[in-house]
C-alpha positions in Angstrom: 160.6 -262.8 10.8 160.3 -265.3 13.6 160.8 -268.0 11.0 164.1 -266.4 9.9 162.9 -265.0 6.6 161.1 -262.1 5.0 157.8 -261.7 3.3 157.1 -260.0 -0.1 153.4 -259.4 -1.0 152.2 -259.3 -4.6 148.8 -259.2 -6.1 148.4 -261.3 -9.3 145.5 -261.0 -11.7 143.7 -264.3 -12.2 144.5 -264.3 -16.0 148.2 -264.1 -15.3 148.6 -267.0 -12.9 150.4 -269.0 -15.6 153.2 -266.5 -15.6 155.6 -266.4 -12.6 155.4 -263.1 -10.7 157.9 -260.4 -11.5 159.8 -261.1 -8.3 162.9 -263.1 -9.2 162.0 -266.8 -8.6 165.6 -267.5 -7.6 165.2 -265.3 -4.5 162.0 -267.0 -3.4 162.1 -269.9 -1.0 158.4 -270.5 -1.4 154.9 -269.0 -1.9 151.9 -268.7 0.2 148.7 -268.2 -1.9 145.6 -266.6 -0.4 143.2 -268.6 -2.5 139.8 -267.8 -1.1 137.9 -267.8 -4.4 140.4 -269.7 -6.6 138.9 -272.3 -8.8 140.2 -275.8 -9.0 141.8 -275.1 -12.4 143.5 -271.9 -11.0 145.0 -273.9 -8.2 146.3 -276.5 -10.7 147.8 -273.6 -12.8 149.7 -272.2 -9.8 151.0 -275.6 -8.8 152.3 -276.1 -12.4 154.2 -272.7 -12.4 155.4 -272.2 -8.8 157.6 -274.3 -6.5 157.0 -274.8 -2.8 153.4 -273.6 -2.6 151.0 -273.5 0.4 147.4 -272.4 -0.2 145.4 -270.8 2.6 141.7 -270.2 2.9 140.7 -272.8 0.3 140.7 -276.6 -0.1 140.2 -279.1 -2.9 140.3 -282.7 -1.7 141.1 -284.1 -5.2 144.3 -282.0 -5.5 147.5 -283.1 -3.9 148.9 -279.9 -2.4 149.3 -278.2 1.0 146.1 -276.5 2.0 145.6 -274.7 5.3 142.1 -273.5 6.1 139.5 -273.4 8.8 137.2 -276.4 9.3 134.3 -274.8 7.3 132.0 -277.8 7.7 132.5 -278.1 11.5 132.2 -274.3 12.0 128.9 -274.0 10.1 127.6 -277.2 11.8 128.3 -275.6 15.2 126.5 -272.4 14.0 123.4 -274.5 13.1 123.5 -276.2 16.5 123.8 -272.8 18.2 120.9 -271.3 16.3 118.7 -274.3 17.2 119.7 -274.2 20.8 118.5 -270.6 20.9 115.0 -271.9 20.1 114.9 -270.9 16.4 113.1 -273.2 13.9 112.1 -270.8 11.1 115.6 -270.4 9.7 116.9 -268.6 6.6 120.2 -268.8 4.7 122.1 -266.2 2.6 124.6 -267.9 0.2 127.3 -266.4 -1.9 126.3 -265.9 -5.5 129.8 -267.0 -6.5 131.0 -270.6 -6.3 133.6 -270.7 -3.5 135.0 -273.9 -2.2 134.9 -272.9 1.5 131.3 -271.9 1.3 130.2 -275.2 -0.2 131.5 -276.9 3.0 129.8 -274.3 5.2 126.5 -275.0 3.4 126.8 -278.7 3.9 127.7 -278.4 7.6 124.8 -276.1 8.3 122.3 -278.2 6.4 123.5 -281.4 8.2 123.0 -279.7 11.6 119.5 -278.7 10.7 118.6 -282.2 9.4 119.8 -283.7 12.6 117.0 -281.9 14.3 114.4 -282.5 11.6 114.7 -279.0 10.2 115.6 -277.5 6.9 115.9 -274.1 5.1 112.9 -274.0 2.7 113.3 -272.6 -0.8 111.5 -269.3 0.1 114.1 -268.6 2.8 117.2 -269.2 0.7 118.8 -266.1 -0.6 122.0 -265.1 -2.5 124.3 -262.1 -2.2 127.7 -260.8 -3.3 130.2 -262.4 -0.8 132.2 -259.2 -0.3 129.7 -256.4 -0.8 129.0 -254.2 2.2 126.5 -251.7 0.8 122.9 -252.5 1.7 121.6 -251.5 -1.7 120.6 -254.5 -3.9 119.7 -256.8 -1.0 115.9 -256.9 -1.0 115.1 -256.8 2.7 111.4 -256.1 2.0 111.3 -259.5 0.2 113.0 -261.2 3.0 110.7 -259.7 5.6 107.5 -260.4 3.6 104.9 -263.0 4.6 106.3 -265.8 6.7 109.7 -264.2 7.2 112.4 -266.3 8.9 113.2 -265.5 12.5 117.0 -266.0 12.0 119.3 -266.0 9.0 122.7 -267.6 8.8 125.1 -265.9 6.3 128.0 -267.7 4.6 130.4 -264.9 5.6 130.5 -261.8 7.7 130.4 -259.4 4.8 127.0 -260.8 3.8 125.9 -260.6 7.4 127.0 -257.0 7.7 125.2 -256.1 4.5 122.0 -257.8 5.8 122.3 -256.0 9.2 122.8 -252.6 7.4 119.7 -253.3 5.3 117.7 -254.1 8.5 118.8 -250.9 10.2 118.0 -248.8 7.1 114.5 -250.4 7.0 114.1 -249.9 10.8 113.9 -253.7 11.4 115.0 -254.5 14.9 117.9 -257.0 15.2 117.7 -259.5 16.8 114.1 -258.9 18.0 112.5 -259.1 14.5 115.4 -260.8 12.7 118.4 -262.5 14.2 121.6 -262.6 12.1 124.7 -264.8 12.3 127.8 -264.7 10.1 131.1 -266.6 9.7 134.8 -265.5 9.9 134.7 -263.0 12.9 136.2 -260.2 10.8 137.3 -257.0 12.6 134.5 -254.9 11.0 131.9 -257.1 12.7 133.0 -255.8 16.1 132.3 -252.2 15.1 128.6 -252.7 14.5 125.7 -252.1 16.9 124.3 -254.6 17.7 127.6 -256.5 17.5 127.4 -259.4 15.0 127.1 -263.0 16.1 129.7 -265.0 14.1 131.9 -268.1 13.9 135.4 -267.3 15.0 138.3 -268.2 12.7 141.8 -268.3 14.3 143.8 -266.6 11.5 147.0 -266.5 13.6 146.9 -270.3 13.9 146.3 -270.6 10.1 149.3 -268.3 9.4 151.6 -270.2 11.7 150.6 -273.6 10.3 151.0 -272.3 6.7 154.5 -271.1 7.5 155.3 -274.5 9.1 154.0 -276.3 6.0 156.1 -274.1 3.7 159.2 -274.5 5.8 158.7 -278.3 5.6 158.6 -278.1 1.8 161.7 -275.9 1.5 163.7 -278.0 3.9 162.8 -281.2 2.0 
């Protein structure tokens, strides 16, 4: 509204990206695409079928388009530095079991922070999880807490971290005394937990304002 327009929200199935949405294209100035888990090919498909597009929450450096997202590398690098400054050296990592562009940069940033201090996540402390599943079932906390368990685990997003925290509470594992947990995104649900989740803050308001500015630039040109 502050930009002098109005917003229409529509969900599109991934197999229908090649077909413009039912909203009349003639009435659309532009499109903002929430592309968190879009593949490179899907981004190309959208660009080929829609005019004036800005993608948020994803980034592909080899595609010429407007992308607005958080600095995933820098955020995860800062998380690694923070964990190390707390005195942790036996560090675990829970990755998404789906390939997501943002998470690739997070993994690289976290790994680089550890390498700077001569540390790494060994294979036995690297785990995978559904990136948006909150139920603790299916995450094998007993395996994680077996012999030589990590002292802290960094999760690629807050949903994974919340799932891990719930698993710990269910198994009566004290957090952070027995296992410290850190996430990424600072989603609202993370504030409702006890103990409250340590996480990397993402300024979604800034992302929204920048995305609208980029879109306005396309439309005006």
